[in-house]
C-alpha positions in Angstrom: -82.3 -78.8 199.2 -84.2 -81.4 196.9 -82.5 -84.7 195.8 -81.0 -85.0 192.2 -83.7 -87.8 191.8 -86.5 -85.4 192.6 -84.9 -82.9 190.2 -84.9 -85.3 187.4 -88.4 -86.5 187.9 -89.9 -83.3 188.1 -87.7 -82.3 184.9 -89.0 -85.6 183.0 -92.5 -84.8 184.2 -92.0 -81.2 182.7 -90.7 -82.1 179.6 -93.4 -84.9 179.0 -96.1 -82.2 179.6 -94.7 -79.8 177.4 -94.5 -82.4 174.4 -96.5 -81.9 171.7 -97.9 -78.4 172.8 -98.1 -76.8 169.3 -100.0 -79.8 168.0 -102.1 -79.8 170.8 -103.1 -76.3 170.3 -103.6 -76.6 166.9 -106.0 -79.5 167.3 -107.7 -77.8 169.9 -108.4 -74.5 167.4 -109.7 -76.6 164.7 -111.1 -79.8 166.4 -110.0 -83.3 166.1 -112.9 -84.7 164.1 -113.2 -84.2 160.3 -116.1 -82.3 158.9 -118.8 -84.1 157.6 -122.3 -83.4 156.6 -124.8 -84.1 159.0 -127.8 -84.7 157.0 -126.7 -86.4 153.6 -130.4 -86.9 152.3 
């Protein structure tokens, strides 16, 4: 049986990992850098 401390640590790690999942997926799809012209001239 796992200790309560171990369960808590694991749960915290999982929650931290899952935070911002929607934002991360959205940024992955559209890219994080703004679009800008490569050659302005």
